[in-house]
C-alpha positions in Angstrom: 22.5 7.3 -39.9 22.8 10.6 -38.6 22.2 13.6 -41.0 25.9 14.8 -40.1 27.4 12.1 -42.0 26.1 14.0 -45.0 27.6 17.1 -43.9 30.2 18.6 -46.4 29.5 15.9 -48.8 27.8 15.0 -52.2 24.7 12.5 -51.4 23.7 10.2 -54.6 20.8 7.8 -54.3 21.3 4.7 -56.6 18.8 1.7 -57.4 20.9 -0.3 -59.5 19.8 1.0 -62.7 22.1 2.4 -65.4 20.8 5.7 -64.6 21.7 5.7 -60.9 25.3 4.3 -61.8 25.8 7.1 -64.1 24.7 9.7 -61.6 27.2 8.2 -59.2 30.1 8.2 -61.6 29.1 12.0 -62.2 28.8 12.7 -58.2 31.9 10.8 -57.7 33.8 13.2 -60.3 32.4 16.2 -58.7 33.2 15.2 -55.3 36.7 14.7 -56.3 37.0 18.2 -58.2 35.8 19.8 -55.0 37.7 17.7 -52.5 34.8 16.5 -50.5 33.1 13.3 -49.6 30.4 11.1 -51.3 27.5 9.4 -49.4 25.9 6.8 -51.5 22.1 5.8 -50.3 20.1 3.1 -51.5 16.9 2.2 -49.8 14.3 -0.8 -50.0 10.8 -1.2 -48.9 8.4 -4.3 -48.6 6.7 -4.8 -52.3 3.0 -3.7 -52.6 1.7 -7.0 -52.8 3.3 -7.9 -49.4 3.1 -4.6 -47.6 -0.8 -4.7 -46.7 0.3 -7.9 -44.4 -0.2 -7.1 -40.7 3.0 -8.9 -39.9 6.1 -8.9 -42.0 8.3 -12.2 -41.3 11.8 -11.0 -40.3 13.3 -13.4 -43.2 11.8 -11.2 -45.6 13.2 -7.9 -44.4 16.5 -9.3 -44.1 16.4 -10.7 -47.9 15.3 -7.3 -49.1 18.0 -5.5 -47.0 20.4 -8.0 -48.4 19.5 -7.5 -51.7 19.6 -3.5 -51.4 23.3 -4.0 -50.1 24.2 -6.0 -53.0 22.5 -3.6 -55.5 24.4 -0.7 -53.4 28.3 -2.6 -53.8 27.6 -3.5 -57.3 26.5 0.2 -58.2 29.7 1.5 -56.2 31.8 -1.0 -58.3 30.6 -0.3 -61.6 30.6 3.5 -61.2 33.9 3.6 -59.1 35.9 0.7 -59.7 37.6 -1.5 -57.3 37.0 -0.7 -53.6 40.7 0.7 -53.1 39.8 3.4 -55.4 36.8 4.6 -53.7 38.4 7.2 -51.7 36.2 9.1 -49.2 32.7 7.1 -49.8 30.3 6.3 -47.3 27.4 4.0 -48.0 23.9 3.6 -46.4 21.1 1.2 -46.9 17.8 2.2 -45.5 14.6 0.8 -45.0 11.6 3.4 -46.3 11.2 5.7 -49.1 14.3 6.7 -51.1 12.8 10.4 -51.9 12.1 11.0 -48.3 15.4 9.6 -47.1 17.4 11.6 -49.9 15.4 15.0 -48.8 16.2 14.4 -45.1 19.9 13.9 -45.9 19.9 17.0 -48.2 19.5 19.2 -45.1 23.3 18.7 -44.3 24.4 17.9 -48.1 26.6 20.1 -50.2 24.4 18.7 -53.2 22.1 16.0 -54.0 22.6 13.6 -57.1 20.3 11.2 -58.6 19.3 9.6 -62.1 16.7 10.8 -64.2 14.8 7.7 -64.1 15.4 4.4 -61.9 14.1 1.0 -62.1 10.6 1.9 -61.8 10.5 4.7 -64.4 8.4 4.1 -67.6 10.6 4.9 -70.7 8.5 8.3 -71.9 9.0 9.9 -68.6 11.3 12.7 -68.4 11.9 12.3 -64.5 10.8 9.6 -62.1 9.3 9.8 -59.2 12.1 10.0 -56.6 13.9 12.6 -59.1 10.7 14.6 -59.5 10.2 14.7 -55.5 14.1 15.6 -54.5 14.2 18.5 -57.4 10.9 19.8 -55.7 11.9 19.4 -51.5 15.7 19.2 -51.2 17.3 21.7 -49.2 20.5 21.8 -51.4 21.2 22.1 -55.0 20.0 18.9 -56.9 21.6 17.7 -60.1 19.6 15.0 -62.1 21.8 13.1 -64.3 19.9 11.8 -67.7 20.6 8.5 -69.3 21.9 8.9 -72.8 19.3 7.9 -75.3 
């Protein structure tokens, strides 16, 4: 996906966690109020136990990508309701680091939104690794939506 698909949009990263779904709902409302579009991004990578192998079977990547697509669609449905109510929403599934991809997209975004902790977060942490990375490196305003405690 080209950066220009993020131009004039709010970009939001989701991983299927409750925090990311909450961030998506917040971002969708903000996009509606501003009259701009929304780009929802989910990334996948090979698990650490699989990554050291010199060759990854294509089926493994396909399965991980399919899982990411399902995660993305579920998050969009949970946050935004039925598909016909989504409005100007684009979705992207990509392989690689979520924090790096979100920073790349921030170049052309109006705003970048993430949850404070995702699936990999430790309960005691204030911020997860993705939210901390994008807060430090994004090239647009960043909103970190905290989960209810």
